[in-house]
Structure formats: structure tokens, C-alpha cells
C-alpha positions in Angstrom: 19.8 -33.5 -39.3 16.5 -35.8 -40.0 18.0 -38.9 -38.9 20.0 -37.4 -35.6 16.4 -36.4 -34.5 15.1 -39.7 -35.2 18.1 -41.4 -33.2 17.4 -38.8 -30.5 13.7 -39.7 -30.4 14.8 -43.6 -30.2 17.1 -43.2 -27.2 15.0 -41.2 -25.3 12.0 -43.9 -26.0 14.2 -46.3 -24.9 15.5 -44.4 -22.0 12.1 -44.1 -20.9 11.4 -47.9 -21.3 14.7 -48.5 -19.3 13.8 -46.2 -16.1 10.8 -46.8 -14.6 9.3 -45.7 -11.2 6.1 -46.6 -9.5 4.8 -46.0 -6.4 2.4 -48.3 -4.1 0.9 -47.4 -0.7 0.6 -49.5 2.2 1.0 -49.8 5.8 2.9 -50.5 9.1 1.4 -51.4 12.4 3.7 -49.9 15.4 1.4 -50.6 18.5 -2.3 -50.3 18.1 -1.5 -47.6 16.0 -0.6 -47.8 11.9 1.4 -45.2 9.6 1.4 -45.0 6.1 4.0 -46.6 3.9 4.7 -45.8 0.7 6.4 -48.4 -1.6 8.8 -47.1 -4.3 9.8 -49.4 -7.3 12.6 -48.1 -9.6 13.6 -50.2 -12.3 16.7 -49.3 -14.8 19.3 -51.2 -16.7 21.6 -53.6 -14.7 21.3 -56.6 -12.6 20.4 -57.0 -9.2 17.5 -56.4 -6.3 18.1 -53.9 -3.6 15.4 -53.4 -0.8 16.2 -50.7 1.2 14.2 -48.7 4.0 15.0 -50.5 7.2 13.4 -54.0 6.1 13.7 -57.0 9.0 14.7 -60.3 7.9 10.8 -61.4 6.7 10.6 -58.1 4.9 14.1 -59.2 2.7 12.7 -62.7 2.5 10.0 -61.5 0.2 12.2 -61.5 -2.8 12.0 -65.4 -3.0 8.5 -65.5 -2.3 7.8 -62.7 -4.8 9.9 -64.2 -7.6 8.2 -67.8 -7.3 4.5 -66.5 -6.9 5.3 -64.2 -10.0 6.5 -67.3 -12.3 3.6 -69.4 -11.0 1.3 -67.1 -12.3 2.5 -66.6 -15.9 4.4 -62.9 -15.1 8.0 -62.6 -14.2 10.7 -60.7 -12.2 12.5 -58.3 -14.6 16.3 -59.3 -15.6 17.0 -55.5 -14.6 17.9 -53.8 -11.7 15.0 -53.3 -9.3 15.6 -51.0 -6.4 12.7 -50.7 -3.7 12.4 -48.3 -1.3 10.4 -48.8 2.0 9.4 -45.0 2.8 9.6 -43.4 5.5 13.2 -44.9 5.7 13.6 -44.7 9.1 10.9 -46.6 10.5 11.8 -50.5 10.7 9.4 -52.4 8.5 8.3 -55.8 10.0 6.8 -59.0 9.0 5.5 -60.5 5.8 2.5 -58.3 4.9 4.7 -56.1 2.1 4.8 -59.1 -0.2 1.6 -57.8 -2.1 2.3 -54.1 -2.6 5.9 -54.8 -3.5 4.7 -57.5 -6.0 2.4 -55.1 -7.7 4.6 -52.6 -7.7 7.3 -54.4 -9.8 4.6 -55.4 -12.6 3.5 -52.0 -12.7 7.2 -50.6 -13.1 8.0 -53.2 -15.2 5.0 -52.7 -17.7 3.7 -55.7 -17.2 0.3 -54.6 -15.8 -1.4 -51.3 -16.5 -3.2 -50.2 -13.3 -5.7 -47.6 -13.1 -6.2 -47.4 -9.3 -2.9 -46.9 -7.4 -2.9 -43.8 -6.2 -6.4 -44.3 -4.2 -5.8 -47.6 -3.2 -3.8 -49.0 0.0 -3.1 -52.6 -0.1 -1.3 -55.2 2.4 -0.8 -59.1 1.9 1.6 -61.9 2.5 2.1 -64.2 -0.9 2.3 -67.9 -1.0 4.9 -69.3 -4.1 1.8 -70.1 -5.7 -0.2 -66.4 -5.9 -2.4 -67.3 -3.2 -2.6 -65.0 -0.3 -2.4 -65.7 3.5 -4.1 -63.5 6.3 -2.2 -60.9 8.1 -1.9 -59.3 11.5 -3.1 -55.6 12.0 -5.6 -55.1 9.5 -8.3 -52.9 12.1 -5.8 -50.3 12.4 -4.4 -50.5 9.1 -8.2 -49.7 8.0 -8.5 -46.7 10.2 -5.4 -45.3 9.0 -6.2 -45.8 5.1 -9.7 -44.0 6.0 -7.8 -41.4 7.7 -5.5 -40.8 5.0 -7.9 -40.4 2.2 -7.8 -43.6 0.7 -11.0 -44.9 -1.2 -10.2 -48.5 -1.2 -8.0 -51.1 1.2 -7.1 -54.5 -0.6 -6.4 -57.4 2.3 -6.5 -61.1 2.3 -10.1 -62.7 1.9 -9.8 -63.7 5.7 -9.4 -60.1 6.9 -12.1 -58.6 5.0 -14.8 -59.0 7.5 -12.6 -56.8 9.8 -11.2 -54.2 7.7 -15.3 -53.6 6.7 -16.0 -52.4 10.5 -14.5 -49.0 9.5 -17.0 -47.3 7.5 -16.8 -44.9 4.4 -13.8 -47.2 3.2 -14.2 -49.8 0.2 -13.1 -53.2 1.5 -11.9 -55.7 -1.2 -10.7 -59.4 0.0 -9.2 -61.3 -2.3 -7.5 -64.8 -2.4 -5.0 -64.5 -5.5 -2.6 -61.9 -6.9 -4.5 -62.6 -10.3 -7.7 -61.4 -8.9 -6.1 -58.2 -7.4 -4.4 -57.7 -10.5 -7.6 -57.8 -12.4 -9.1 -55.2 -10.0 -6.4 -52.5 -10.5 -6.7 -52.8 -14.3 -10.3 -51.9 -13.9 -12.2 -55.1 -13.5 -15.3 -54.5 -11.1 -15.2 -56.5 -8.2 -18.1 -56.4 -5.0 -17.0 -54.4 -1.8 -17.1 -56.2 1.3 -19.8 -54.9 3.5 -21.2 -55.7 7.0 -24.0 -54.6 9.1 -21.9 -52.4 11.7 -25.4 -51.9 13.8 -26.5 -55.3 13.8 -23.2 -56.6 14.6 -23.0 -54.0 17.7 -26.5 -54.8 18.8 -25.3 -58.6 18.9 -22.4 -57.7 20.8 -24.6 -56.1 23.3 -26.1 -59.2 24.7 -24.5 -60.2 27.6 -24.7 -63.7 29.6 -24.5 -62.2 32.8 -26.7 -59.4 34.8 -25.3 -56.8 37.1 -28.7 -57.8 39.0 -27.5 -61.4 39.6 -25.3 -60.2 42.5 -26.6 -60.5 45.6 -25.9 -58.5 48.9 -22.5 -56.7 48.3 -24.3 -52.7 48.1 -21.2 -50.8 49.0 -19.2 -52.1 46.2 -22.1 -51.9 44.0 -23.0 -48.7 44.7 -19.2 -47.8 44.0 -19.2 -49.5 40.8 -22.4 -47.6 39.5 -20.8 -44.3 40.3 -17.9 -45.1 38.4 -19.7 -46.6 35.4 -21.9 -43.6 35.5 -18.9 -41.0 35.9 -16.6 -42.9 33.5 -14.0 -43.2 36.6 -11.5 -45.9 37.4 -11.9 -48.5 39.7 -9.9 -50.9 41.4 -10.9 -54.0 43.6 -9.0 -55.4 46.2 -9.8 -58.4 48.1 -8.9 -62.0 49.2 -9.9 -64.7 47.0 -13.7 -65.5 46.6 -15.1 -62.0 47.7 -16.6 -61.7 44.5 -14.1 -59.5 42.4 -14.2 -61.4 39.0 -18.0 -61.7 39.2 -18.2 -58.2 40.0 -15.8 -57.2 36.9 -17.3 -59.7 34.6 -21.2 -58.1 35.1 -19.4 -54.3 35.0 -20.3 -53.9 31.2 -24.3 -54.2 31.6 -24.2 -50.9 33.4 -22.0 -49.1 31.2 -23.4 -47.1 28.3 -23.1 -48.2 25.0 -20.3 -47.5 23.2 -19.8 -45.2 20.2 -18.4 -46.5 17.0 -14.8 -44.4 17.5 -14.4 -45.9 21.1 -15.3 -49.6 19.9 -12.6 -49.7 17.3 -10.4 -48.1 19.8 -10.9 -51.1 22.3 -10.8 -54.0 19.8 -7.6 -52.4 18.5 -6.0 -52.8 22.4 -7.7 -56.1 22.6 -6.3 -57.3 18.9 -2.7 -55.9 20.4 -2.9 -57.7 23.6 -3.5 -60.9 21.5 -0.6 -60.4 19.0 2.1 -59.7 21.8 0.8 -63.4 23.4 1.3 -64.9 20.1 
């Protein structure tokens, strides 16, 4: 009976090592907003790598980037059956920014790293074949969503850190290599990115144009003052050269300063417009 008990314990321990599940938290941008994404990585006996959850071609190709990145950073892709689910599975996942959370999930599920901060951290980033991180799009909406979801920290490529740090109340860490991220997740302290939001706002409030430069045009100036004071919409109609663009460029000078939430919403709309043009 004693030998049977020992054999059961060995089988149980072995099965625990074979079947491992890890969750890593990320985010997906839809329009100007972001939604939380949970990346579930399950490793068990067998062979194969399965990525599910409506990934597009860029996400599907992450397997090759991740395999090369791990090999070139002295880690390895497990020789077992790996199942990765991008939940919720009914939302289409696009882009290469899922490389980082998928790679961290694989390493954690295989026991190659022992992260201690996965539950309170959201991360996104594209990996190069040598483990470095490339900048991604949509960091500001991702940071806003991470704060709203209650995450304490956000990990992004170093080039995106200042953009994400605009969101107050969220610790933003910018890294340039996956090895730095692994060290951070295992407990090594790093400095979070900080910017002076009020100073940035003061700098942006200085325009090169002034509403007082406009000579004449008393009726339209009066209309624009009323629209600015009451928060109304305004449409300018007239022949070329009548001053529509000149007046529109000077309208911000008579608008009240934006609150932080208003500024973030405006920036998100502006960035979304740039992404579509690209």
C-alpha cells in the first residue's frame, strides 16, 4: 500500500508538471476605445501549437517571431502541445502587439520563469527576432482601459511609454527587451515612466495664432464667440479666400482650457484618424 501511495504521488506530481495554465492580460483597440483581452496559455502532453480566439494573420504569425525571440534570449519554446486562447473569443484580434503577452504566457506556463505580478499587470508589444520590442499603435486607449479595469501597471515598448504615462494613476513601464520585462515580473525593481501632465498642458495652451488678429468680420466673430461660450457646433460656409480657415485656426484661443478627460478623448480621436490614414 505504501508503494502504491508513493506511485500515486509521483503520477500526480508529474501530471501537475504536464498540465499547466497561465493567464496574461492584454488589450485590443477597436475604433478609439480598447477592450480587455485575457490570453490563456495551456501546456500539456503532446505536440503542436494552437492559437485560437479569432486571430488575424499578423497574430497567427506571432508563433515564428516568438520562437526565434525565445531562442535568441536563452529560452525555448516547449516541445509540448501549446494551446493559446485570446478571450473573449468572439472579438477579432488584429496586429502584432500580442507577441509579448503570448511569449510571457508560454514561459510562465512552462515554468521557465516565475512571475509574481501577472495578475496586476497589462502588457502589449511586438517582438523582434532577437527579443527587442517594437513600438505599437493605440497605446493611449490601452492605458485608459488598463486604468479603468483596475490594473496597477502597464508594460509597453520604451517608445510608447511617454504616451501611456499621460494617464494618471497607472504605473507605466517602458522596456526595450523581453529580458528586462522578465526581470521586472520576477521582482527586480524598475522606475516607472513619469511626465508632468500640467506642464505639458501649459505648453500646449500656447498657440502661434490669436483670435484678435482677425480684422473686421464682426458678425462671424460674434457667432464663433457664442459657439465657443456655449459649447455649440459651428459650420463655416463661404467662397475660397473669405477667411474660413483663418477663423477656424484661431478658434482654440477663445475656448476654455480642456479638462484631462476631455483632452484624452480628443487625443484618442486624433490618433485614430492618423492610424486610418496609414
